[in-house]
GUPA-771509 format. One record per residue (C-alpha): residue in one letter; x, y, z; residue number from 1. Coordinates in nm, 4 decimals, always signed. Layout:
BEGIN
@r = A; xx = X; yy = Y; zz = Z; k = NUM
...
END
This chain:
BEGIN
@r = M; xx = +4.8092; yy = -12.5768; zz = +10.0412; k = 1
@r = F; xx = +4.8356; yy = -12.1930; zz = +9.9200; k = 2
@r = S; xx = +4.7769; yy = -12.0487; zz = +9.5806; k = 3
@r = L; xx = +4.8592; yy = -11.7369; zz = +9.4290; k = 4
@r = L; xx = +4.6588; yy = -11.5218; zz = +9.1598; k = 5
@r = L; xx = +4.8919; yy = -11.2772; zz = +9.0238; k = 6
@r = S; xx = +4.6883; yy = -10.9695; zz = +8.9336; k = 7
@r = S; xx = +5.0102; yy = -10.7664; zz = +8.8041; k = 8
@r = L; xx = +5.3524; yy = -10.7176; zz = +8.7557; k = 9
@r = M; xx = +5.4995; yy = -10.4172; zz = +8.6959; k = 10
@r = T; xx = +5.8453; yy = -10.2438; zz = +8.6410; k = 11
@r = T; xx = +5.9335; yy = -9.8781; zz = +8.7356; k = 12
@r = A; xx = +6.1645; yy = -9.7042; zz = +8.4809; k = 13
@r = H; xx = +6.4322; yy = -9.5388; zz = +8.7308; k = 14
@r = A; xx = +6.7724; yy = -9.5203; zz = +8.7722; k = 15
@r = V; xx = +6.9576; yy = -9.8432; zz = +8.8687; k = 16
@r = P; xx = +6.9348; yy = -10.0511; zz = +9.1181; k = 17
@r = L; xx = +6.5607; yy = -10.1328; zz = +9.0233; k = 18
@r = Q; xx = +6.2291; yy = -10.1798; zz = +9.1896; k = 19
@r = L; xx = +5.9471; yy = -10.3933; zz = +9.0823; k = 20
@r = T; xx = +5.5866; yy = -10.3573; zz = +9.2291; k = 21
@r = Q; xx = +5.4721; yy = -10.6802; zz = +9.2677; k = 22
@r = Q; xx = +5.0457; yy = -10.7508; zz = +9.3606; k = 23
@r = G; xx = +4.8754; yy = -11.0707; zz = +9.3875; k = 24
@r = R; xx = +4.5996; yy = -11.2598; zz = +9.5881; k = 25
@r = V; xx = +4.6916; yy = -11.5454; zz = +9.8090; k = 26
@r = L; xx = +4.4081; yy = -11.8313; zz = +9.8927; k = 27
@r = D; xx = +4.4356; yy = -12.1278; zz = +10.1266; k = 28
@r = S; xx = +4.3388; yy = -12.4652; zz = +10.0020; k = 29
@r = N; xx = +3.9829; yy = -12.4193; zz = +10.0598; k = 30
@r = G; xx = +3.9850; yy = -12.1275; zz = +9.8565; k = 31
@r = A; xx = +3.9454; yy = -11.8781; zz = +10.1460; k = 32
@r = A; xx = +4.1154; yy = -11.5676; zz = +10.1330; k = 33
@r = V; xx = +4.4266; yy = -11.4868; zz = +10.3607; k = 34
@r = T; xx = +4.4104; yy = -11.1890; zz = +10.5836; k = 35
@r = G; xx = +4.6323; yy = -10.9695; zz = +10.8151; k = 36
@r = Q; xx = +4.9961; yy = -10.9291; zz = +10.8367; k = 37
@r = H; xx = +5.2269; yy = -11.2126; zz = +10.6780; k = 38
@r = D; xx = +5.5703; yy = -11.2807; zz = +10.5821; k = 39
@r = L; xx = +5.6025; yy = -11.2882; zz = +10.1753; k = 40
@r = T; xx = +5.9447; yy = -11.4565; zz = +10.0747; k = 41
@r = F; xx = +6.0018; yy = -11.3678; zz = +9.6962; k = 42
@r = R; xx = +6.2793; yy = -11.5540; zz = +9.4956; k = 43
@r = I; xx = +6.3980; yy = -11.4844; zz = +9.1229; k = 44
@r = Y; xx = +6.5109; yy = -11.7781; zz = +8.9337; k = 45
@r = D; xx = +6.6454; yy = -11.8719; zz = +8.5789; k = 46
@r = S; xx = +6.3813; yy = -12.1468; zz = +8.5323; k = 47
@r = A; xx = +6.0282; yy = -12.2493; zz = +8.5805; k = 48
@r = S; xx = +6.1573; yy = -12.5020; zz = +8.8393; k = 49
@r = G; xx = +6.4832; yy = -12.6087; zz = +8.9681; k = 50
@r = G; xx = +6.7603; yy = -12.3712; zz = +8.8487; k = 51
@r = Q; xx = +6.9641; yy = -12.1281; zz = +8.9916; k = 52
@r = M; xx = +6.8305; yy = -11.8414; zz = +9.2192; k = 53
@r = Y; xx = +6.9490; yy = -11.5180; zz = +9.1518; k = 54
@r = W; xx = +6.7732; yy = -11.2690; zz = +9.4275; k = 55
@r = S; xx = +6.5535; yy = -11.3369; zz = +9.7111; k = 56
@r = D; xx = +6.3910; yy = -11.1275; zz = +9.9862; k = 57
@r = T; xx = +6.1445; yy = -11.1596; zz = +10.2632; k = 58
@r = I; xx = +5.8759; yy = -10.8887; zz = +10.3129; k = 59
@r = A; xx = +5.6199; yy = -10.8177; zz = +10.6022; k = 60
@r = V; xx = +5.3068; yy = -10.7414; zz = +10.4062; k = 61
@r = N; xx = +4.9332; yy = -10.6592; zz = +10.5130; k = 62
@r = V; xx = +4.7078; yy = -10.9158; zz = +10.3295; k = 63
@r = T; xx = +4.3339; yy = -10.7814; zz = +10.2939; k = 64
@r = N; xx = +4.0976; yy = -11.0251; zz = +10.1841; k = 65
@r = G; xx = +4.3978; yy = -11.2003; zz = +10.0286; k = 66
@r = Y; xx = +4.5274; yy = -10.9109; zz = +9.8390; k = 67
@r = Y; xx = +4.8481; yy = -10.7634; zz = +9.8682; k = 68
@r = A; xx = +5.1161; yy = -10.5229; zz = +9.7251; k = 69
@r = A; xx = +5.4840; yy = -10.5382; zz = +9.7847; k = 70
@r = I; xx = +5.7783; yy = -10.3413; zz = +9.6468; k = 71
@r = L; xx = +6.0845; yy = -10.5884; zz = +9.5372; k = 72
@r = G; xx = +6.4270; yy = -10.4231; zz = +9.5811; k = 73
@r = A; xx = +6.3143; yy = -10.1627; zz = +9.8048; k = 74
@r = D; xx = +6.6464; yy = -10.2183; zz = +10.0252; k = 75
@r = E; xx = +6.8458; yy = -10.0863; zz = +9.7560; k = 76
@r = V; xx = +7.1702; yy = -10.0647; zz = +10.0059; k = 77
@r = N; xx = +7.1584; yy = -10.4291; zz = +10.1508; k = 78
@r = N; xx = +6.9711; yy = -10.6019; zz = +9.9013; k = 79
@r = P; xx = +6.9350; yy = -10.4093; zz = +9.5693; k = 80
@r = L; xx = +6.7764; yy = -10.5504; zz = +9.2693; k = 81
@r = D; xx = +6.9270; yy = -10.4097; zz = +9.0033; k = 82
@r = S; xx = +6.9339; yy = -10.4275; zz = +8.6237; k = 83
@r = S; xx = +7.2385; yy = -10.6908; zz = +8.5816; k = 84
@r = T; xx = +6.9975; yy = -10.9332; zz = +8.7613; k = 85
@r = L; xx = +6.6778; yy = -10.8485; zz = +8.5454; k = 86
@r = A; xx = +6.9160; yy = -10.8609; zz = +8.2253; k = 87
@r = L; xx = +6.9308; yy = -11.2388; zz = +8.2941; k = 88
@r = Y; xx = +6.6033; yy = -11.3193; zz = +8.1029; k = 89
@r = P; xx = +6.4312; yy = -11.5545; zz = +8.1300; k = 90
@r = L; xx = +6.3386; yy = -11.4998; zz = +8.4684; k = 91
@r = Y; xx = +6.0476; yy = -11.6491; zz = +8.7047; k = 92
@r = L; xx = +5.9217; yy = -11.5476; zz = +9.0470; k = 93
@r = E; xx = +5.8519; yy = -11.7688; zz = +9.3218; k = 94
@r = L; xx = +5.6405; yy = -11.6771; zz = +9.6338; k = 95
@r = Q; xx = +5.6464; yy = -11.8676; zz = +9.9817; k = 96
@r = L; xx = +5.4072; yy = -11.7501; zz = +10.2352; k = 97
@r = N; xx = +5.5495; yy = -11.7485; zz = +10.6096; k = 98
@r = T; xx = +5.7237; yy = -12.0938; zz = +10.6733; k = 99
@r = N; xx = +5.5096; yy = -12.2744; zz = +10.4437; k = 100
@r = A; xx = +5.6618; yy = -12.4568; zz = +10.1491; k = 101
@r = P; xx = +5.7062; yy = -12.2212; zz = +9.8385; k = 102
@r = M; xx = +5.4281; yy = -12.2516; zz = +9.5930; k = 103
@r = T; xx = +5.4871; yy = -12.5020; zz = +9.3166; k = 104
@r = T; xx = +5.4223; yy = -12.2618; zz = +9.0567; k = 105
@r = R; xx = +5.6535; yy = -11.9761; zz = +8.9363; k = 106
@r = Y; xx = +5.5508; yy = -11.6988; zz = +8.7484; k = 107
@r = P; xx = +5.7538; yy = -11.5462; zz = +8.4428; k = 108
@r = I; xx = +5.8772; yy = -11.2015; zz = +8.4784; k = 109
@r = N; xx = +5.7740; yy = -11.0072; zz = +8.1648; k = 110
@r = S; xx = +5.8641; yy = -10.6466; zz = +8.0314; k = 111
@r = A; xx = +5.5509; yy = -10.4041; zz = +8.0584; k = 112
@r = P; xx = +5.5297; yy = -10.2208; zz = +7.7251; k = 113
@r = Y; xx = +5.6837; yy = -9.9166; zz = +7.8707; k = 114
@r = A; xx = +5.9863; yy = -10.1104; zz = +8.0074; k = 115
@r = Q; xx = +6.0393; yy = -10.2205; zz = +7.6240; k = 116
@r = M; xx = +6.0966; yy = -9.8686; zz = +7.5111; k = 117
@r = A; xx = +6.3458; yy = -9.8360; zz = +7.8112; k = 118
@r = G; xx = +6.5081; yy = -10.1079; zz = +7.6854; k = 119
@r = T; xx = +6.5577; yy = -9.9588; zz = +7.3527; k = 120
@r = A; xx = +6.7282; yy = -9.6630; zz = +7.4964; k = 121
@r = E; xx = +7.0437; yy = -9.9057; zz = +7.5965; k = 122
@r = V; xx = +7.1321; yy = -9.9035; zz = +7.2237; k = 123
@r = A; xx = +7.0369; yy = -9.5628; zz = +7.1424; k = 124
@r = E; xx = +7.2095; yy = -9.3705; zz = +6.8822; k = 125
@r = T; xx = +7.1944; yy = -9.0607; zz = +7.0323; k = 126
@r = V; xx = +7.2085; yy = -8.9096; zz = +7.4010; k = 127
@r = N; xx = +7.0445; yy = -8.5640; zz = +7.4344; k = 128
@r = G; xx = +7.0853; yy = -8.4009; zz = +7.7876; k = 129
@r = G; xx = +7.0886; yy = -8.5843; zz = +8.1172; k = 130
@r = L; xx = +7.3959; yy = -8.7997; zz = +8.2797; k = 131
@r = V; xx = +7.5565; yy = -9.0885; zz = +8.1286; k = 132
@r = N; xx = +7.7239; yy = -9.3247; zz = +8.3789; k = 133
@r = A; xx = +7.9005; yy = -9.5998; zz = +8.1982; k = 134
@r = S; xx = +8.1897; yy = -9.8039; zz = +8.2855; k = 135
@r = E; xx = +8.3695; yy = -9.7329; zz = +7.9675; k = 136
@r = I; xx = +8.2802; yy = -9.6179; zz = +7.6109; k = 137
@r = Q; xx = +8.3316; yy = -9.8030; zz = +7.3033; k = 138
@r = V; xx = +8.3012; yy = -9.7285; zz = +6.9355; k = 139
@r = N; xx = +8.2369; yy = -10.0177; zz = +6.6937; k = 140
@r = G; xx = +8.3608; yy = -10.2699; zz = +6.9599; k = 141
@r = L; xx = +8.6926; yy = -10.0567; zz = +7.0469; k = 142
@r = Q; xx = +8.7594; yy = -9.8759; zz = +7.3507; k = 143
@r = V; xx = +8.7891; yy = -9.5373; zz = +7.3349; k = 144
@r = I; xx = +8.7613; yy = -9.4189; zz = +7.7139; k = 145
@r = D; xx = +8.8338; yy = -9.6564; zz = +7.9758; k = 146
@r = G; xx = +8.7028; yy = -9.7021; zz = +8.3224; k = 147
@r = T; xx = +8.9172; yy = -9.4098; zz = +8.4853; k = 148
@r = G; xx = +8.7912; yy = -9.1658; zz = +8.2270; k = 149
@r = N; xx = +9.1050; yy = -9.1735; zz = +8.0179; k = 150
@r = W; xx = +9.0839; yy = -9.1304; zz = +7.6360; k = 151
@r = V; xx = +9.2470; yy = -9.4630; zz = +7.5029; k = 152
@r = G; xx = +9.1241; yy = -9.4367; zz = +7.1573; k = 153
@r = Q; xx = +9.3172; yy = -9.3418; zz = +6.8288; k = 154
@r = P; xx = +9.5725; yy = -9.0226; zz = +6.8822; k = 155
@r = I; xx = +9.3598; yy = -8.6793; zz = +6.8377; k = 156
@r = T; xx = +9.4921; yy = -8.4812; zz = +6.5355; k = 157
@r = V; xx = +9.4337; yy = -8.1214; zz = +6.4584; k = 158
@r = D; xx = +9.4178; yy = -7.9993; zz = +6.1044; k = 159
@r = W; xx = +9.5769; yy = -7.6145; zz = +6.1637; k = 160
@r = S; xx = +9.4152; yy = -7.4841; zz = +5.7926; k = 161
@r = Q; xx = +9.0837; yy = -7.5290; zz = +5.9375; k = 162
@r = I; xx = +9.1678; yy = -7.2636; zz = +6.2537; k = 163
@r = N; xx = +8.9987; yy = -6.9146; zz = +6.1776; k = 164
@r = P; xx = +9.2981; yy = -6.6666; zz = +6.1882; k = 165
@r = S; xx = +9.0794; yy = -6.4207; zz = +6.3454; k = 166
@r = T; xx = +9.0327; yy = -6.6573; zz = +6.6859; k = 167
@r = I; xx = +9.4244; yy = -6.6942; zz = +6.7111; k = 168
@r = P; xx = +9.5603; yy = -6.4971; zz = +7.0202; k = 169
@r = S; xx = +9.7742; yy = -6.1963; zz = +6.9390; k = 170
@r = D; xx = +10.0725; yy = -6.3068; zz = +7.1023; k = 171
@r = I; xx = +10.1216; yy = -6.6164; zz = +6.9073; k = 172
@r = I; xx = +9.9993; yy = -6.5072; zz = +6.5603; k = 173
@r = D; xx = +10.3578; yy = -6.3896; zz = +6.4715; k = 174
@r = G; xx = +10.4669; yy = -6.7643; zz = +6.5251; k = 175
@r = D; xx = +10.4733; yy = -6.8049; zz = +6.9055; k = 176
@r = D; xx = +10.6764; yy = -6.5341; zz = +7.0798; k = 177
@r = N; xx = +10.5905; yy = -6.6517; zz = +7.4142; k = 178
@r = T; xx = +10.8042; yy = -6.9437; zz = +7.4159; k = 179
@r = Q; xx = +10.9252; yy = -7.0523; zz = +7.7836; k = 180
@r = L; xx = +11.2982; yy = -7.1287; zz = +7.7617; k = 181
@r = S; xx = +11.4562; yy = -7.3325; zz = +8.0860; k = 182
@r = E; xx = +11.7267; yy = -7.1442; zz = +8.3134; k = 183
@r = T; xx = +11.9874; yy = -7.3930; zz = +8.1268; k = 184
@r = Q; xx = +11.8642; yy = -7.2962; zz = +7.8001; k = 185
@r = V; xx = +11.9086; yy = -6.9391; zz = +7.8762; k = 186
@r = E; xx = +12.2420; yy = -6.9707; zz = +7.9596; k = 187
@r = N; xx = +12.3519; yy = -7.1950; zz = +7.6561; k = 188
@r = Y; xx = +12.2211; yy = -6.8927; zz = +7.4742; k = 189
@r = I; xx = +12.4253; yy = -6.6478; zz = +7.6356; k = 190
@r = T; xx = +12.7832; yy = -6.8146; zz = +7.7068; k = 191
@r = N; xx = +12.7764; yy = -6.9914; zz = +7.3533; k = 192
@r = G; xx = +12.7313; yy = -6.6641; zz = +7.1330; k = 193
@r = G; xx = +12.7478; yy = -6.2928; zz = +7.1437; k = 194
@r = I; xx = +12.4106; yy = -6.0671; zz = +7.2233; k = 195
@r = N; xx = +12.3351; yy = -5.7227; zz = +7.1360; k = 196
@r = L; xx = +12.1999; yy = -5.6035; zz = +7.4509; k = 197
@r = A; xx = +11.9651; yy = -5.2923; zz = +7.4670; k = 198
@r = T; xx = +12.0820; yy = -4.9570; zz = +7.5615; k = 199
@r = G; xx = +11.9923; yy = -4.9498; zz = +7.9252; k = 200
@r = S; xx = +12.0825; yy = -5.2881; zz = +7.9830; k = 201
@r = Q; xx = +12.2099; yy = -5.3287; zz = +8.3632; k = 202
@r = V; xx = +12.3829; yy = -5.5872; zz = +8.5881; k = 203
@r = N; xx = +12.2205; yy = -5.6119; zz = +8.9157; k = 204
@r = S; xx = +12.0757; yy = -5.2775; zz = +8.8664; k = 205
@r = S; xx = +12.4320; yy = -5.1266; zz = +8.7806; k = 206
@r = D; xx = +12.4765; yy = -4.9724; zz = +8.4570; k = 207
@r = I; xx = +12.7243; yy = -5.1817; zz = +8.1979; k = 208
@r = V; xx = +13.0214; yy = -4.9874; zz = +8.0975; k = 209
@r = T; xx = +13.1089; yy = -4.9843; zz = +7.7404; k = 210
@r = A; xx = +13.4117; yy = -4.8630; zz = +7.5229; k = 211
@r = S; xx = +13.1635; yy = -4.6023; zz = +7.3674; k = 212
@r = T; xx = +13.1274; yy = -4.4744; zz = +7.7115; k = 213
@r = F; xx = +13.4454; yy = -4.3159; zz = +7.7577; k = 214
@r = G; xx = +13.5426; yy = -4.2895; zz = +7.3980; k = 215
@r = S; xx = +13.4214; yy = -3.9120; zz = +7.4171; k = 216
@r = Y; xx = +13.7160; yy = -3.8289; zz = +7.6501; k = 217
@r = L; xx = +13.9650; yy = -4.0931; zz = +7.6366; k = 218
@r = S; xx = +14.2887; yy = -4.0620; zz = +7.4062; k = 219
@r = P; xx = +14.3058; yy = -4.2477; zz = +7.1064; k = 220
@r = E; xx = +14.5048; yy = -4.5464; zz = +7.2030; k = 221
@r = L; xx = +14.2455; yy = -4.6215; zz = +7.4829; k = 222
@r = A; xx = +13.8984; yy = -4.5588; zz = +7.2826; k = 223
@r = D; xx = +13.9750; yy = -4.8686; zz = +7.0729; k = 224
@r = G; xx = +13.8189; yy = -5.0589; zz = +7.2971; k = 225
@r = D; xx = +14.0780; yy = -5.1517; zz = +7.4945; k = 226
@r = N; xx = +14.0713; yy = -4.9404; zz = +7.7741; k = 227
@r = D; xx = +14.3796; yy = -5.0790; zz = +7.9280; k = 228
@r = L; xx = +14.5616; yy = -4.7621; zz = +8.1023; k = 229
@r = L; xx = +14.8612; yy = -4.9854; zz = +8.2355; k = 230
@r = A; xx = +14.9227; yy = -5.1758; zz = +7.8762; k = 231
@r = G; xx = +15.2357; yy = -4.9038; zz = +7.8398; k = 232
@r = L; xx = +15.4116; yy = -4.9976; zz = +8.1424; k = 233
@r = S; xx = +15.6867; yy = -5.2310; zz = +8.1975; k = 234
@r = C; xx = +15.7904; yy = -5.2573; zz = +8.5661; k = 235
@r = T; xx = +16.0985; yy = -5.4716; zz = +8.6749; k = 236
@r = P; xx = +16.0644; yy = -5.7401; zz = +8.9426; k = 237
@r = G; xx = +15.9851; yy = -5.6145; zz = +9.2752; k = 238
@r = E; xx = +15.8422; yy = -5.2895; zz = +9.1570; k = 239
@r = I; xx = +15.4803; yy = -5.1662; zz = +9.2185; k = 240
@r = L; xx = +15.2307; yy = -4.9083; zz = +9.0429; k = 241
@r = G; xx = +15.2324; yy = -4.5654; zz = +9.1958; k = 242
@r = Y; xx = +15.0807; yy = -4.2454; zz = +9.0711; k = 243
@r = D; xx = +15.2830; yy = -3.9356; zz = +9.0371; k = 244
@r = G; xx = +15.0207; yy = -3.6925; zz = +9.0126; k = 245
@r = N; xx = +15.0087; yy = -3.7200; zz = +8.6500; k = 246
@r = D; xx = +15.0061; yy = -4.0771; zz = +8.5520; k = 247
@r = W; xx = +15.0703; yy = -4.4417; zz = +8.6608; k = 248
@r = V; xx = +15.4419; yy = -4.5211; zz = +8.6787; k = 249
@r = C; xx = +15.6549; yy = -4.8087; zz = +8.8125; k = 250
@r = V; xx = +15.8205; yy = -4.7403; zz = +9.1523; k = 251
@r = S; xx = +16.0140; yy = -4.9404; zz = +9.3742; k = 252
@r = D; xx = +15.8504; yy = -5.1203; zz = +9.6625; k = 253
@r = N; xx = +16.1108; yy = -4.9563; zz = +9.9181; k = 254
@r = T; xx = +16.0803; yy = -4.5668; zz = +9.8843; k = 255
@r = L; xx = +16.0981; yy = -4.4595; zz = +10.2527; k = 256
@r = D; xx = +16.4174; yy = -4.2639; zz = +10.3760; k = 257
@r = A; xx = +16.5458; yy = -4.2445; zz = +10.7039; k = 258
@r = T; xx = +16.3402; yy = -3.9073; zz = +10.8060; k = 259
@r = E; xx = +16.0299; yy = -4.0661; zz = +10.7087; k = 260
@r = V; xx = +16.0707; yy = -4.3896; zz = +10.9115; k = 261
@r = G; xx = +16.1954; yy = -4.1880; zz = +11.1944; k = 262
@r = D; xx = +15.8889; yy = -4.0014; zz = +11.1824; k = 263
@r = Y; xx = +15.6563; yy = -4.2757; zz = +11.1302; k = 264
@r = I; xx = +15.8436; yy = -4.4099; zz = +11.4741; k = 265
@r = A; xx = +15.8313; yy = -4.1044; zz = +11.6690; k = 266
@r = N; xx = +15.4774; yy = -3.9844; zz = +11.6179; k = 267
@r = N; xx = +15.3088; yy = -4.3303; zz = +11.6263; k = 268
@r = A; xx = +15.2743; yy = -4.6176; zz = +11.8939; k = 269
@r = Y; xx = +15.3524; yy = -4.9514; zz = +11.7692; k = 270
@r = D; xx = +15.3205; yy = -5.2980; zz = +11.8933; k = 271
@r = L; xx = +15.6703; yy = -5.4377; zz = +11.8667; k = 272
@r = N; xx = +15.7610; yy = -5.7911; zz = +11.8612; k = 273
@r = A; xx = +15.8444; yy = -5.9623; zz = +12.2099; k = 274
@r = G; xx = +16.1944; yy = -5.9979; zz = +12.0937; k = 275
@r = T; xx = +16.2944; yy = -5.6825; zz = +11.9959; k = 276
@r = T; xx = +16.6061; yy = -5.5285; zz = +12.1860; k = 277
@r = I; xx = +16.7705; yy = -5.1883; zz = +12.1961; k = 278
@r = G; xx = +17.1397; yy = -5.1825; zz = +12.1433; k = 279
@r = G; xx = +17.1329; yy = -5.5794; zz = +12.2055; k = 280
@r = L; xx = +16.9353; yy = -5.5162; zz = +12.5433; k = 281
@r = D; xx = +16.6282; yy = -5.6725; zz = +12.6609; k = 282
@r = I; xx = +16.3381; yy = -5.4092; zz = +12.6574; k = 283
@r = I; xx = +16.1963; yy = -5.4144; zz = +13.0383; k = 284
@r = T; xx = +15.8021; yy = -5.4054; zz = +12.9996; k = 285
@r = S; xx = +15.7365; yy = -5.4770; zz = +13.3510; k = 286
@r = L; xx = +15.8030; yy = -5.2509; zz = +13.6906; k = 287
@r = D; xx = +15.9831; yy = -5.3694; zz = +13.9857; k = 288
@r = D; xx = +15.9221; yy = -5.1677; zz = +14.2849; k = 289
@r = A; xx = +16.1966; yy = -5.3453; zz = +14.4863; k = 290
@r = D; xx = +16.3907; yy = -5.0594; zz = +14.6252; k = 291
@r = T; xx = +16.7679; yy = -5.1770; zz = +14.6533; k = 292
@r = L; xx = +16.8836; yy = -4.8443; zz = +14.8375; k = 293
@r = G; xx = +16.6273; yy = -4.8533; zz = +15.0690; k = 294
@r = G; xx = +16.8552; yy = -4.9742; zz = +15.3398; k = 295
@r = L; xx = +17.1075; yy = -4.7190; zz = +15.3037; k = 296
@r = S; xx = +17.1810; yy = -4.4243; zz = +15.5581; k = 297
@r = C; xx = +17.4430; yy = -4.2121; zz = +15.4222; k = 298
@r = L; xx = +17.5235; yy = -3.9817; zz = +15.6880; k = 299
@r = N; xx = +17.8050; yy = -3.7754; zz = +15.5804; k = 300
@r = D; xx = +17.7611; yy = -3.4724; zz = +15.3618; k = 301
@r = G; xx = +17.8836; yy = -3.5564; zz = +14.9951; k = 302
@r = E; xx = +17.8568; yy = -3.9481; zz = +15.0359; k = 303
@r = I; xx = +17.7383; yy = -4.1526; zz = +14.7612; k = 304
@r = A; xx = +17.5945; yy = -4.5073; zz = +14.6830; k = 305
@r = R; xx = +17.8683; yy = -4.7272; zz = +14.5681; k = 306
@r = Y; xx = +17.8189; yy = -5.1162; zz = +14.4681; k = 307
@r = D; xx = +18.0625; yy = -5.3563; zz = +14.6429; k = 308
@r = Y; xx = +18.1140; yy = -5.6613; zz = +14.3673; k = 309
@r = V; xx = +18.2753; yy = -5.8670; zz = +14.5804; k = 310
@r = N; xx = +17.9987; yy = -5.8595; zz = +14.8462; k = 311
@r = D; xx = +17.6994; yy = -5.7956; zz = +14.5841; k = 312
@r = E; xx = +17.5787; yy = -5.5017; zz = +14.8047; k = 313
@r = W; xx = +17.5433; yy = -5.1207; zz = +14.7911; k = 314
@r = Y; xx = +17.7064; yy = -4.9239; zz = +15.0688; k = 315
@r = C; xx = +17.7816; yy = -4.5061; zz = +15.1193; k = 316
@r = D; xx = +18.1281; yy = -4.4053; zz = +15.0346; k = 317
@r = A; xx = +18.2669; yy = -4.0273; zz = +15.0029; k = 318
@r = D; xx = +18.2796; yy = -3.8847; zz = +14.6566; k = 319
@r = L; xx = +18.6400; yy = -3.8548; zz = +14.5956; k = 320
@r = D; xx = +18.5584; yy = -3.5300; zz = +14.3512; k = 321
@r = T; xx = +18.4171; yy = -3.3830; zz = +14.6402; k = 322
@r = V; xx = +18.7101; yy = -3.4903; zz = +14.8993; k = 323
@r = L; xx = +18.9510; yy = -3.3775; zz = +14.6599; k = 324
@r = T; xx = +18.8061; yy = -3.0324; zz = +14.6165; k = 325
@r = E; xx = +18.7812; yy = -2.9557; zz = +14.9796; k = 326
@r = A; xx = +19.1403; yy = -3.0352; zz = +15.0359; k = 327
END
């Protein structure tokens, strides 16, 4: 049988999760002080007996003449003692020494005066400096900033009459002259109405030719903005335009004479069509080196080569003109 003398219980006003410094003295059933290293198990309940357990931890402590000191909630990663647990008031602390039965008396966890002041900060009307870490922000019970940090309150309106004119940027003080138009909007403006471009405007780095550009040296009928040099021509079907050295005129599309055609053919090489003939005879384009007269041997003076249609062969025969002359 062991008893616990609780000498002090205080809170530390640090950030969540919280830590409690718990001190006390453990005596055995004979009133003798416990000493040495022991395991102390701390449990927090919602009732002085029975009830629901909210938190527990077993801590190895050194006990001197029965006195010990332990930090509850030191393991902030694996077993934190956070503000959500301590907010479940009222709370009671139970202690167990080693494997003995828990001590029958549970001690209420009360706030220290400084902790009471810290609790007042939870409903503070103003926050000056420091970091505020909240899951959401509400005003009069209505959410204005959600858990993702987005504004969900009433739409923010601006009273333009309260703007100081001296703070308006110079590029918009005249009514916003830097409006950004899309490509489609620009094309609609250009194609749906006439635009007076500034002098010096270009298209793809080339100057734009206008009627006034030629007005100083064109004839009156061409300086009216039409600039159609061919408007007065009336050609018949098949005619083409030709320049006679002074003006454009209608000419036939067949103006070459025989001499001009002959000069073109005689003085230039042409690739004739494969079916081209001369006087109805095919043009031979490949050479045949076969010598059909190679076998003739004309021995007498004055013989000539003659072709025998019956026998389809060449032969040597006397030249009749030579024979008659000699006779």
